[in-house]
C-alpha positions as CSV (number, residue, x, y, z in Angstrom):
1,X,6.5,-16.8,7.7
2,X,7.9,-18.5,4.6
3,X,10.0,-16.7,2.0
4,X,7.2,-17.1,-0.6
5,X,4.7,-15.7,1.8
6,X,6.9,-12.8,2.7
7,X,7.4,-11.9,-1.0
8,X,3.6,-12.0,-1.5
9,X,3.1,-9.6,1.4
10,X,5.7,-7.3,0.0
11,X,4.0,-7.2,-3.4
12,X,0.7,-6.5,-1.7
13,X,2.1,-3.7,0.4
14,X,3.8,-2.0,-2.6
15,X,0.5,-2.1,-4.5
16,X,-1.3,-0.7,-1.5
17,X,1.0,2.3,-1.1
18,X,1.1,2.8,-4.9
19,X,-2.7,2.7,-5.0
20,X,-3.0,5.1,-2.1
21,X,-1.6,8.0,-4.1
22,X,-2.7,6.7,-7.5
23,X,-6.3,6.8,-6.4
24,X,-6.1,10.5,-5.9
25,X,-4.5,11.3,-9.2
26,X,-5.6,9.1,-12.0
27,X,-9.3,9.6,-12.5
28,X,-11.2,12.8,-13.2
29,X,-8.8,15.5,-11.9
30,X,-11.6,18.1,-12.0
31,X,-13.4,16.2,-9.3
32,X,-13.0,18.2,-6.0
33,X,-12.7,15.0,-4.0
34,X,-9.8,13.9,-6.1
35,X,-8.2,17.3,-5.9
36,X,-8.4,17.2,-2.1
37,X,-6.7,13.8,-1.9
38,X,-4.0,14.9,-4.4
39,X,-3.3,18.0,-2.3
40,X,-3.0,16.0,0.9
41,X,-0.7,13.4,-0.7
42,X,1.5,16.2,-2.2
43,X,2.5,17.5,1.2
44,X,3.5,14.1,2.6
45,X,7.2,14.1,3.3
46,X,7.0,11.3,5.8
47,X,4.2,9.2,7.4
48,X,3.7,6.7,10.1
49,X,0.6,4.6,10.9
50,X,-0.6,1.5,12.6
51,X,-2.5,-1.2,10.6
52,X,-4.7,-4.2,11.0
53,X,-4.5,-6.7,8.2
54,X,-7.4,-9.2,7.7
55,X,-6.7,-12.0,5.2
56,X,-9.6,-14.1,3.9
57,X,-8.9,-17.2,1.9
58,X,-11.5,-19.5,0.3
59,X,-12.0,-22.8,2.2
60,X,-10.4,-21.4,5.4
61,X,-12.6,-21.5,8.5
62,X,-11.8,-18.0,9.7
63,X,-9.9,-14.9,8.5
64,X,-6.3,-14.4,9.5
65,X,-5.6,-11.2,11.4
66,X,-2.3,-9.5,11.9
67,X,-1.2,-6.1,13.1
68,X,1.8,-3.8,12.7
69,X,3.2,-0.4,11.7
70,X,4.2,1.3,8.5
71,X,6.7,4.1,8.0
72,X,7.3,6.1,4.8
73,X,10.0,8.7,4.1
74,X,10.3,10.7,0.9
75,X,11.7,10.0,-1.6
76,X,12.3,6.3,-1.5
77,X,12.1,4.7,1.9
78,X,9.4,2.4,3.2
79,X,9.2,0.1,6.3
80,X,6.4,-2.4,6.9
81,X,6.6,-4.1,10.3
82,X,4.4,-6.9,11.7
83,X,4.1,-7.0,15.4
84,X,1.2,-9.5,16.0
85,X,0.9,-12.5,15.8
86,X,4.4,-12.8,14.4
87,X,7.3,-10.2,14.4
88,X,9.1,-9.5,11.1
89,X,9.6,-6.6,8.7
90,X,10.8,-5.5,5.3
91,X,12.4,-2.2,4.4
92,X,12.9,-0.5,1.1
93,X,15.6,2.2,1.1
94,X,16.6,3.3,-2.4
95,X,17.9,0.3,-4.2
96,X,18.2,-1.9,-1.1
97,X,15.4,-4.2,0.0
98,X,15.8,-6.1,3.2
99,X,13.7,-8.6,5.2
100,X,14.1,-9.1,9.0
101,X,12.4,-12.1,10.6
102,X,14.0,-11.6,14.0
103,X,17.4,-13.1,13.0
104,X,18.8,-10.0,11.4
105,X,18.5,-8.3,8.1
106,X,18.6,-10.4,4.9
107,X,19.0,-8.5,1.6
108,X,16.7,-9.6,-1.2
109,X,18.7,-10.3,-4.4
110,X,18.4,-11.8,-7.8
111,X,15.1,-12.1,-9.6
112,X,13.1,-11.4,-6.5
113,X,15.0,-8.1,-6.0
114,X,14.4,-7.1,-9.6
115,X,10.7,-7.8,-9.2
116,X,10.4,-5.8,-6.0
117,X,12.4,-2.9,-7.3
118,X,10.1,-2.7,-10.3
119,X,7.1,-2.6,-7.9
120,X,8.9,-0.1,-5.7
121,X,9.5,2.1,-8.7
122,X,5.8,2.2,-9.3
123,X,5.1,3.1,-5.7
124,X,7.8,5.6,-5.3
125,X,7.1,7.2,-8.6
126,X,3.5,7.8,-7.4
127,X,4.8,9.2,-4.1
128,X,7.1,11.6,-5.8
129,X,4.7,12.5,-8.6
130,X,6.9,11.0,-11.4
131,X,4.4,8.3,-12.5
132,X,1.2,10.1,-11.9
133,X,0.4,10.7,-15.6
134,X,0.5,7.0,-16.4
135,X,-3.1,5.8,-16.5
136,X,-2.3,2.3,-17.5
137,X,-2.2,1.0,-13.9
138,X,-5.8,1.5,-12.8
139,X,-9.1,2.7,-14.0
140,X,-10.4,4.7,-11.1
141,X,-13.8,6.0,-10.0
142,X,-14.5,8.0,-6.8
143,X,-17.9,8.3,-5.1
144,X,-19.4,9.5,-1.8
145,X,-20.8,6.6,0.2
146,X,-22.1,6.6,3.7
147,X,-20.3,9.9,4.4
148,X,-17.0,8.6,3.2
149,X,-15.0,8.9,0.0
150,X,-14.7,5.5,-1.8
151,X,-12.3,4.9,-4.6
152,X,-12.6,1.8,-6.7
153,X,-9.5,0.9,-8.7
154,X,-9.8,-1.7,-11.5
155,X,-6.3,-3.0,-12.7
156,X,-5.4,-2.3,-16.3
157,X,-1.9,-4.0,-16.4
158,X,-1.7,-7.7,-17.0
159,X,0.6,-8.5,-14.0
160,X,-1.8,-6.7,-11.6
161,X,-4.9,-8.2,-13.3
162,X,-3.5,-11.7,-12.6
163,X,-3.7,-11.1,-8.9
164,X,-6.5,-8.6,-8.3
165,X,-10.0,-8.0,-9.6
166,X,-10.3,-4.6,-7.9
167,X,-9.0,-2.5,-5.1
168,X,-11.4,-0.5,-2.9
169,X,-10.1,2.4,-0.9
170,X,-12.0,4.4,1.7
171,X,-10.9,7.9,2.7
172,X,-11.9,10.1,5.6
173,X,-13.3,13.4,4.2
174,X,-12.2,15.4,7.2
175,X,-8.5,14.4,6.9
176,X,-8.3,13.3,3.2
177,X,-6.4,10.3,4.5
178,X,-6.9,6.6,3.9
179,X,-9.0,4.7,6.4
180,X,-9.2,1.2,5.0
181,X,-8.4,-0.7,1.8
182,X,-9.7,-4.0,0.4
183,X,-7.9,-5.9,-2.3
184,X,-10.1,-8.4,-4.0
185,X,-8.2,-11.3,-5.6
186,X,-8.8,-13.4,-8.7
187,X,-8.6,-16.5,-6.4
188,X,-11.7,-15.3,-4.5
189,X,-9.7,-14.3,-1.5
190,X,-9.2,-10.8,-0.1
191,X,-6.9,-8.7,2.0
192,X,-8.3,-5.8,4.0
193,X,-6.0,-3.2,5.6
194,X,-7.4,-0.9,8.2
195,X,-5.3,2.2,9.0
196,X,-5.2,4.0,12.3
197,X,-3.1,6.5,14.3
198,X,-1.9,8.2,11.2
199,X,0.8,10.8,11.6
200,X,2.3,12.9,8.8
201,X,5.6,14.8,8.5
202,X,6.9,13.9,11.9
203,X,10.3,12.7,13.0
204,X,10.3,8.9,12.9
205,X,14.1,8.3,12.8
206,X,14.1,6.3,16.0
207,X,11.7,3.8,14.4
208,X,13.9,3.1,11.4
C-alpha cells in the first residue's frame, strides 16, 4: 500500500468513527431513535470490532475487498488494522500517529501529521462529547427502513464536501450499534464498511 493510499484510508477511517457518534447527536435530539444511539455511544469506554471494507471505483471491473479489525479506547486511542489481503495498521494515541506496514512503526510527521491530528480532533471530540454541539460537520436525518435505523449525513464543511456527497449509516435497533456504513464520493466511487463481532467495554490491551 502506498503512502498516499494509506493517508486516504486514515482520513476515511477518522471520518467513519467521527460520523458514528455524530449521527447520534447532531439531528433532532428529541427523536427517540437518536436518543437511543446517543445513550449507547455515551457508555462506550472501549470497543473492538471486525470489519469488511468494500471499495468501488469507477471504471474498475470489480470492487476491492479487504478485512481487518478496529480498536478504540477512550479518550484518544484508535487502532485500525488490515489483515486481508494485505497486513498493515495505523494507530492514533494522543498526539502520536503511527503507521505499520510490517516493517515496524513509522511516525507520521509534518503536514500529514497536522492534517491527521485535525481529523483526529474531530473524531475524538465526538467520542468524548466535546464537539457534539457543532452542527457544521453534517446535516443528519434518521429514518426507520426495512426494520433498521438509517442515518443519512450530508457534509456541510468544505473539506469534507470535496470528498463525499453523503454518508449513509445503518444501525441495529436491538443493540443501537452500527452495522454498516457507505461513504459516497464526489468522484462517483464509494467505500462500504460492514461491522461485525462488536464488543464494548472489554479489556483489549493485548491487541494494542
